[in-house]
C-alpha positions as semicolon CSV with decimal commas, in nm:
position;residue;x (nm);y (nm);z (nm)
1;X;6,762;6,563;15,741
2;X;6,684;6,338;15,927
3;X;6,957;6,372;16,160
4;X;6,942;6,706;16,176
5;X;6,590;6,708;16,270
6;X;6,686;6,433;16,551
7;X;6,927;6,708;16,664
8;X;6,711;7,007;16,671
9;X;6,432;6,743;16,875
10;X;6,758;6,638;17,108
11;X;6,824;6,976;17,209
12;X;6,536;7,211;17,177
13;X;6,173;7,068;17,141
14;X;5,926;6,883;17,431
15;X;5,821;6,518;17,316
16;X;5,518;6,547;17,126
17;X;5,396;6,459;16,787
18;X;5,440;6,654;16,465
19;X;5,739;6,812;16,519
20;X;5,933;6,588;16,291
21;X;5,664;6,676;15,977
22;X;5,682;7,065;16,089
23;X;6,052;7,083;16,082
24;X;6,051;6,917;15,754
25;X;5,854;7,158;15,551
26;X;6,055;7,429;15,705
27;X;6,351;7,289;15,576
28;X;6,217;7,241;15,220
29;X;6,089;7,563;15,242
30;X;5,734;7,498;15,226
31;X;5,676;7,683;15,557
32;X;5,803;7,896;15,853
33;X;5,686;7,879;16,215
34;X;5,780;7,949;16,524
35;X;5,778;7,615;16,771
36;X;5,740;7,631;17,162
37;X;5,985;7,564;17,316
38;X;5,823;7,438;17,639
39;X;5,469;7,277;17,746
40;X;5,336;7,261;18,090
41;X;5,527;7,548;18,218
42;X;5,882;7,413;18,134
43;X;6,156;7,466;17,864
44;X;6,374;7,254;17,669
45;X;6,602;7,586;17,601
46;X;6,603;7,935;17,595
47;X;6,707;8,181;17,327
48;X;6,888;8,492;17,386
49;X;6,841;8,737;17,093
50;X;7,086;9,027;16,968
51;X;6,950;9,251;16,746
52;X;7,108;9,528;16,593
53;X;7,043;9,842;16,661
54;X;7,029;10,199;16,538
55;X;7,318;10,361;16,721
56;X;7,500;10,029;16,750
57;X;7,567;9,782;16,421
58;X;7,591;9,410;16,394
59;X;7,978;9,379;16,515
60;X;7,867;9,560;16,851
61;X;7,642;9,314;16,881
62;X;7,804;9,005;16,806
63;X;8,133;9,121;17,073
64;X;7,795;9,152;17,331
65;X;7,678;8,759;17,219
66;X;8,049;8,668;17,303
67;X;8,086;8,815;17,624
68;X;7,733;8,670;17,721
69;X;7,881;8,280;17,600
70;X;8,180;8,326;17,781
71;X;7,992;8,429;18,109
72;X;7,782;8,102;18,084
73;X;8,067;7,924;18,010
74;X;8,365;8,043;18,263
75;X;8,174;8,199;18,519
76;X;7,850;8,008;18,507
77;X;8,010;7,631;18,405
78;X;7,730;7,606;18,190
79;X;7,759;7,421;17,812
80;X;7,876;7,594;17,522
81;X;7,537;7,731;17,343
82;X;7,488;7,702;16,981
83;X;7,479;8,018;16,790
84;X;7,239;8,127;16,521
85;X;7,158;8,419;16,251
86;X;6,824;8,471;16,252
87;X;6,840;8,573;15,853
88;X;6,736;8,968;15,893
89;X;6,844;9,163;16,173
90;X;7,095;8,993;16,388
91;X;7,198;8,649;16,605
92;X;7,058;8,452;16,838
93;X;7,239;8,232;17,141
94;X;7,060;7,910;17,167
95;X;7,125;7,750;17,600
96;X;6,964;7,364;17,567
97;X;6,831;7,236;17,900
98;X;6,912;6,852;17,950
99;X;6,527;6,786;18,104
100;X;6,247;7,037;18,108
101;X;6,286;7,350;18,323
102;X;6,038;7,555;18,454
103;X;5,959;7,834;18,317
104;X;5,955;8,058;18,616
105;X;6,323;7,964;18,654
106;X;6,454;7,973;18,287
107;X;6,308;8,313;18,266
108;X;6,508;8,416;18,602
109;X;6,819;8,269;18,412
110;X;6,706;8,528;18,106
111;X;6,630;8,826;18,323
112;X;6,951;8,777;18,522
113;X;7,174;8,775;18,213
114;X;6,997;9,086;18,035
115;X;7,100;9,227;18,365
116;X;7,454;9,208;18,304
117;X;7,426;9,280;17,930
118;X;7,098;9,484;17,948
119;X;7,158;9,675;17,556
120;X;7,261;9,335;17,414
121;X;6,989;9,138;17,534
122;X;6,608;9,222;17,464
123;X;6,309;9,150;17,689
124;X;6,217;8,793;17,554
125;X;5,967;8,558;17,726
126;X;6,097;8,236;17,729
127;X;5,748;8,065;17,671
128;X;5,695;8,268;17,338
129;X;5,728;8,042;17,049
130;X;6,049;8,093;16,867
131;X;6,160;8,020;16,454
132;X;6,401;7,763;16,480
133;X;6,693;7,709;16,223
134;X;6,728;7,638;15,950
135;X;6,450;7,810;15,796
136;X;6,358;8,093;15,544
137;X;6,260;8,443;15,672
138;X;5,995;8,563;15,500
139;X;6,039;8,887;15,583
140;X;6,372;8,897;15,413
141;X;6,339;8,643;15,178
142;X;6,752;8,510;15,330
143;X;6,768;8,161;15,596
144;X;6,811;8,166;15,935
145;X;7,064;7,918;16,026
146;X;7,291;7,762;16,283
147;X;7,679;7,904;16,217
148;X;7,990;7,749;16,325
149;X;8,118;8,091;16,631
150;X;8,432;8,138;16,487
151;X;8,270;8,279;16,174
152;X;8,017;8,479;16,346
153;X;8,165;8,809;16,337
154;X;8,178;8,744;15,930
155;X;7,760;8,795;15,917
156;X;7,792;9,114;16,142
157;X;7,695;9,305;15,824
158;X;7,404;9,079;15,684
159;X;7,259;8,796;15,933
160;X;7,136;8,569;15,680
161;X;7,216;8,325;15,380
162;X;7,055;8,344;15,013
163;X;7,074;7,952;14,963
164;X;6,949;7,722;15,220
165;X;7,241;7,628;15,422
166;X;7,395;7,240;15,366
167;X;7,162;7,023;15,643
168;X;7,411;6,765;15,710
169;X;7,688;7,096;15,817
170;X;7,388;7,197;16,027
171;X;7,358;6,857;16,189
172;X;7,705;6,850;16,244
173;X;7,721;7,224;16,421
174;X;7,438;7,068;16,659
175;X;7,587;6,683;16,707
176;X;7,876;6,847;16,985
177;X;7,631;7,054;17,148
178;X;7,547;6,954;17,477
179;X;7,261;7,009;17,703
180;X;7,275;7,184;18,090
181;X;7,121;6,998;18,368
182;X;6,839;7,132;18,621
183;X;7,136;7,168;18,888
184;X;7,355;7,388;18,691
185;X;7,074;7,622;18,580
186;X;6,987;7,666;18,964
187;X;7,346;7,733;19,011
188;X;7,381;7,979;18,749
189;X;7,075;8,149;18,901
190;X;7,239;8,149;19,209
191;X;7,606;8,310;19,152
192;X;7,412;8,588;18,864
193;X;7,209;8,657;19,185
194;X;7,482;8,685;19,442
195;X;7,763;8,817;19,190
196;X;7,711;9,201;19,122
197;X;7,742;9,333;18,804
198;X;8,056;9,511;18,757
199;X;8,306;9,234;18,861
200;X;8,141;8,988;18,608
201;X;8,168;9,265;18,336
202;X;8,502;9,309;18,438
203;X;8,648;8,989;18,390
204;X;8,488;8,948;18,081
205;X;8,667;9,280;17,937
206;X;9,001;9,136;18,098
207;X;8,969;8,827;17,898
208;X;8,864;8,936;17,579
209;X;9,176;8,837;17,401
210;X;9,080;8,473;17,508
211;X;8,665;8,473;17,392
212;X;8,564;8,100;17,427
213;X;8,362;8,168;17,101
214;X;8,695;8,309;16,920
215;X;8,728;8,323;16,600
216;X;8,793;8,038;16,399
217;X;8,986;8,047;16,035
218;X;8,853;7,890;15,730
219;X;9,061;7,583;15,717
220;X;8,961;7,522;16,096
221;X;8,590;7,477;16,004
222;X;8,648;7,304;15,712
223;X;8,861;7,070;15,879
224;X;8,564;7,001;16,157
225;X;8,314;6,958;15,891
226;X;8,549;6,700;15,634
227;X;8,613;6,478;16,001
228;X;8,213;6,353;15,980
229;X;8,262;6,369;15,611
230;X;8,095;6,670;15,502
231;X;8,208;6,851;15,203
232;X;8,127;7,217;15,254
233;X;8,123;7,484;14,958
234;X;8,207;7,810;15,000
235;X;7,916;7,958;14,931
236;X;7,744;7,838;15,208
237;X;8,017;7,957;15,470
238;X;8,047;8,278;15,339
239;X;7,797;8,487;15,308
240;X;7,710;8,717;14,989
241;X;7,973;8,495;14,802
242;X;7,865;8,210;14,524
243;X;8,065;7,921;14,492
């Protein structure tokens, strides 16, 4: 648990007291709270929501998330984001910043991403506190969790886990995540402001077969966890199944 807490603080939370205690209670299922990802007008991360809509199922939202992840890494040169399910309605894409980024700049990045992928990314405020996985979604009774990007499509119909995910595996998913520098964020905003929406959308469509968040086999994921001395169970890797 301590390694997972360290990773969450490293990537997403501003410096301050009380975070470790709150995260511990949350992981034990005792409480679920929203965490502020910023302070004093600056943020450590932005979280892009991809919720299923009445006119489009979860599979469409997963495809949209992959397109945005491709844009972040390919066109904009940003580090790979983390991916989570929220336990009830859909997916989240987590982009970490190496240092606190002015909220206005982070909001501009988020709004520009929405302008290129409007239907898939609802309006959001980067200063609004958000639930930080893993945590129990009190509305659905299922767990929100970070997931291996290669398994994301398997959660399209049920974006939540019946049981708390293994905390060591959650930490392993985050250990390889890097944070974007302030310079990278500014460059990404500059690129999005200059490039029309159509060329980026066309570029994503052309590379759809090679999505950076490509599908992985179950063996790939088990091998990844074994390399970190983590023994997964099938009930934690596949939704709706018990080992």
